[in-house]
C-alpha positions in Angstrom: -45.8 -22.2 28.4 -46.3 -25.9 28.9 -43.4 -28.1 28.3 -43.3 -29.3 24.7 -43.3 -33.0 23.9 -40.2 -34.8 22.9 -39.0 -34.4 19.3 -41.3 -36.7 17.4 -39.4 -36.9 14.2 -35.9 -36.0 13.2 -34.8 -37.4 9.9 -31.3 -36.1 10.2 -29.4 -34.1 7.6 -27.5 -30.9 8.0 -29.3 -27.6 8.1 -28.2 -24.0 7.5 -25.9 -23.2 4.6 -26.1 -26.8 3.2 -29.7 -26.1 2.3 -28.6 -23.1 0.3 -26.0 -25.1 -1.5 -28.4 -28.0 -2.2 -31.4 -26.1 -3.3 -31.3 -27.9 -6.6 -32.3 -31.1 -4.8 -35.8 -29.7 -4.0 -38.4 -30.9 -6.5 -40.9 -28.1 -7.3 -43.2 -30.4 -9.3 -46.3 -32.0 -7.8 -47.0 -35.6 -8.6 -49.9 -36.5 -10.9 -53.2 -36.5 -9.2 -54.5 -40.1 -8.8 -58.0 -38.7 -8.8 -58.9 -40.5 -5.5 -60.5 -38.0 -3.1 -62.5 -38.8 0.1 -65.5 -36.9 1.4 -65.0 -34.0 3.7 -67.1 -36.0 6.2 -64.8 -38.9 6.2 -64.6 -40.1 9.8 -60.8 -40.6 9.9 -60.2 -37.2 8.3 -62.5 -35.5 10.8 -60.8 -37.2 13.7 -57.4 -36.2 12.4 -58.6 -32.6 11.8 -59.9 -32.5 15.4 -56.5 -33.7 16.7 -54.4 -31.0 14.9 -56.9 -28.2 15.7 -56.3 -29.1 19.4 -52.6 -28.6 19.2 -51.4 -25.6 21.2 -47.9 -24.2 21.0 -45.7 -26.1 18.4 -42.3 -25.9 16.7 -41.3 -27.0 13.2 -38.0 -26.9 11.4 -36.7 -27.8 8.0 -36.1 -26.2 4.6 -38.0 -23.7 2.5 -37.2 -23.2 -1.2 -38.6 -20.5 -3.5 -38.6 -20.7 -7.3 -39.5 -17.7 -9.5 -38.7 -17.0 -13.1 -35.7 -15.0 -12.1 -34.5 -16.7 -8.9 -34.1 -20.0 -7.2 -33.0 -20.2 -3.6 -33.6 -22.0 -0.3 -33.1 -21.6 3.4 -33.2 -23.5 6.6 -36.1 -22.4 8.8 -37.3 -22.7 12.4 -40.9 -21.9 13.2 -42.1 -21.2 16.8 -45.9 -20.8 17.3 -47.5 -19.9 20.6 -50.8 -18.2 19.5 -51.9 -16.0 16.6 -50.3 -12.9 18.3 -47.1 -14.7 19.3 -45.2 -16.5 16.5 -41.7 -16.3 15.0 -40.2 -17.6 11.7 -36.4 -17.7 11.6 -34.7 -18.1 8.2 -31.0 -18.9 7.9 -28.8 -17.9 4.9 -31.7 -16.3 3.2 -30.9 -14.5 0.0 -28.0 -12.1 0.7 -28.7 -12.1 4.4 -27.2 -14.3 7.1 -30.6 -14.6 8.7 -34.0 -12.9 9.1 -36.7 -13.1 11.8 -40.3 -12.7 10.9 -42.5 -12.2 14.0 -46.2 -11.6 14.7 -46.7 -9.7 17.9 -49.5 -7.8 19.6 -48.2 -4.7 17.8 -48.4 -6.4 14.4 -45.9 -7.9 12.0 -42.2 -7.2 12.7 -39.2 -8.2 10.7 -35.6 -8.1 12.0 -32.8 -8.5 9.4 -29.3 -9.7 9.9 -28.1 -6.2 10.7 -30.5 -6.0 13.6 -32.7 -3.4 11.8 -36.3 -3.7 12.8 -39.0 -3.3 10.1 -42.6 -2.9 11.4 -46.1 -2.6 10.2 -46.6 -1.8 6.5 -42.9 -1.8 5.8 -42.6 -5.4 7.2 -45.7 -6.5 5.2 -44.2 -5.2 2.0 -40.8 -6.9 2.8 -42.5 -10.2 3.5 -44.4 -9.9 0.2 -41.2 -9.3 -1.7 -39.5 -12.3 0.0 -42.4 -14.7 -0.6 -43.7 -13.4 -3.9 -47.3 -13.2 -2.6 -49.1 -12.1 0.5 -48.9 -14.9 3.1 -49.7 -14.1 6.7 -48.0 -15.9 9.6 -51.5 -16.7 10.9 -52.3 -18.5 7.6 -48.9 -20.2 7.6 -49.5 -21.5 11.1 -52.6 -23.4 9.9 -51.2 -24.5 6.5 -48.1 -26.1 8.1 -50.2 -28.4 10.2 -52.4 -29.4 7.3 -55.6 -27.4 8.2 -57.4 -26.0 5.1 -58.6 -22.4 5.3 -62.3 -21.9 6.0 -64.6 -21.3 3.0 -62.0 -22.6 0.5 -62.1 -25.6 -1.8 -60.0 -28.5 -0.6 -59.4 -32.2 -1.2 -58.9 -35.1 1.2 -56.6 -37.9 -0.1 -57.0 -41.6 0.2 -54.6 -41.4 3.3 -57.5 -39.5 5.1 -55.3 -36.4 5.3 -55.4 -33.0 3.6 -54.3 -33.4 0.0 -54.8 -30.0 -1.6 -56.6 -26.7 -1.3 -56.8 -23.4 -3.2 -56.6 -20.0 -1.6 -57.6 -16.9 -3.5 -55.6 -13.7 -3.3 -55.6 -10.4 -5.1 -52.7 -11.7 -7.3 -54.2 -15.0 -8.2 -54.9 -18.1 -6.2 -52.4 -20.2 -4.3 -52.7 -24.0 -5.0 -51.3 -25.9 -2.0 -50.4 -29.6 -2.4 -49.5 -31.8 0.5 -47.0 -34.2 -1.2 -45.9 -36.4 1.8 -46.6 -36.8 5.5 -44.6 -38.1 8.4 -46.6 -41.3 9.0 -44.4 -42.9 11.7 -45.4 -40.5 14.5 -48.3 -40.3 16.9 -50.2 -37.8 14.7 -49.3 -37.8 11.0 -47.9 -34.3 10.1 -46.9 -32.8 6.8 -43.4 -33.4 5.5 -43.4 -31.9 1.9 -45.7 -29.0 1.0 -45.7 -27.3 -2.4 -47.4 -23.9 -2.9 -47.9 -22.6 -6.4 -49.1 -19.1 -7.4 -48.6 -18.4 -11.1 -44.9 -18.6 -11.8 -43.9 -18.5 -8.1 -43.5 -21.8 -6.3 -42.6 -22.4 -2.6 -41.5 -25.8 -1.4 -41.6 -26.5 2.4 -39.8 -29.6 3.7 -40.5 -30.1 7.4 -37.9 -32.4 9.1 -38.9 -32.0 12.7 -42.1 -31.5 14.7 -42.7 -30.7 18.3 -46.1 -29.8 19.9 -48.3 -29.7 22.9 -52.0 -30.4 23.2 -54.2 -27.7 24.6 
């Protein structure tokens, strides 16, 4: 693996258990749409999309919060991505577990809980579905985190020339994904706050730190 670039943004703040205790600070409401959308052929958007598609291995860390009619909780996360068959999502203080690791490998999806128990294949997929409230694959998450819309889906480009929103259909209704804020003070603007909504389930992802390499 090539050496990753220096940390490009670190906005500070404690991670880990403090996220669990401060989950109430996460806003699960998207701001009102100002109605300004740019063409998918906008030159600045296409240039940005080309840049983030060229990214190779990358790391992201921050906070993820989940809101359902029955539960509200959050966790610190660390995401390590090498390629579609080599990625890992580490969640700290998640639900009643000290930590959980969700990995995509050549053998398929693997989940290791805080007891060291390994869940593979269909069992892992079912567990991830229960954790997230809807089927989200790590391959999809790898693209969504960077602000790349899925192919053949409806999406909007904001007046900042970055991805603003897209809708992703699933068997249990569509995910609406809103990119609320971006880190603008780094070499390549990268998402900061992302809100995913599917019916009564909402996921808020706050990315505090990015590291990446170019292919």
